[in-house]
C-alpha positions in Angstrom: -48.5 -41.4 -17.8 -50.7 -41.8 -20.9 -52.0 -45.6 -21.4 -53.9 -46.6 -25.4 -55.9 -48.9 -24.5 -57.8 -51.4 -27.7 -61.6 -49.7 -28.3 -63.4 -53.2 -27.2 -61.3 -52.8 -23.5 -61.6 -49.5 -23.1 -65.3 -49.5 -23.7 -65.3 -52.7 -21.3 -63.4 -50.8 -18.4 -65.5 -47.7 -18.4 -68.8 -49.5 -17.9 -67.5 -52.0 -15.7 -65.3 -49.4 -13.5 -65.8 -46.1 -11.8 -64.5 -43.1 -12.8 -63.2 -42.2 -9.6 -61.6 -46.1 -8.7 -60.4 -46.4 -12.6 -56.5 -45.4 -11.2 -56.7 -47.4 -8.4 -58.0 -50.6 -10.0 -55.1 -49.9 -12.9 -52.4 -49.5 -10.0 -53.7 -52.7 -8.4 -54.3 -54.6 -11.9 -50.8 -53.4 -13.0 -49.6 -54.4 -9.7 -50.6 -58.1 -9.6 -49.3 -58.4 -13.3 -45.9 -57.8 -12.5 -45.3 -59.5 -9.4 -47.0 -62.7 -11.2 -44.5 -61.4 -13.7 -41.8 -61.5 -11.0 -42.9 -64.9 -9.6 -43.0 -66.7 -13.5 -39.0 -65.2 -13.4 -38.1 -66.9 -10.2 -39.5 -69.9 -11.5 -37.9 -70.4 -14.8 -34.6 -69.7 -12.7 -35.4 -72.0 -10.4 -35.5 -74.5 -12.7 -32.7 -73.5 -14.6 -30.4 -73.4 -11.6 -31.0 -77.4 -11.6 -30.1 -77.9 -15.0 -26.9 -79.5 -15.2 -26.1 -78.8 -18.4 -26.7 -74.3 -17.4 -24.8 -75.0 -14.4 -22.0 -76.0 -16.6 -22.3 -73.0 -18.8 -22.5 -70.5 -16.0 -19.5 -71.7 -14.9 -18.3 -71.2 -17.8 -19.2 -67.5 -17.9 -18.0 -66.7 -13.9 -14.3 -67.6 -15.3 -14.2 -64.6 -17.5 -14.1 -61.9 -15.4 -11.1 -63.6 -13.7 -9.0 -64.5 -16.9 -10.0 -60.6 -18.0 -8.5 -59.6 -14.9 -5.5 -61.2 -15.9 -5.2 -60.0 -19.9 -6.0 -56.2 -18.2 -3.2 -56.3 -16.0 -0.6 -57.3 -18.8 1.1 -54.6 -19.5 2.8 -56.1 -22.6 0.6 -56.4 -25.6 -1.2 -59.6 -26.2 -3.7 -61.5 -28.7 -7.4 -61.2 -27.4 -7.9 -64.9 -26.3 -10.4 -65.7 -23.6 
């Protein structure tokens, strides 16, 4: 894996973290950032799930597979209408 950093950040990183610690430092930093991103996504989903409009849209989408399955199981040719 090759990473490219802006030169000012690379300089700061090289001066602040010992050569033997750099891989571990980056691994920990990336793991922390990914965990923060995951938690942010979970919070966004929780907020969306409490929104009545979002729930109504989700309910409409949930009905599509059943209607699509009915359409696909029919042997008679028809227009695509969901």
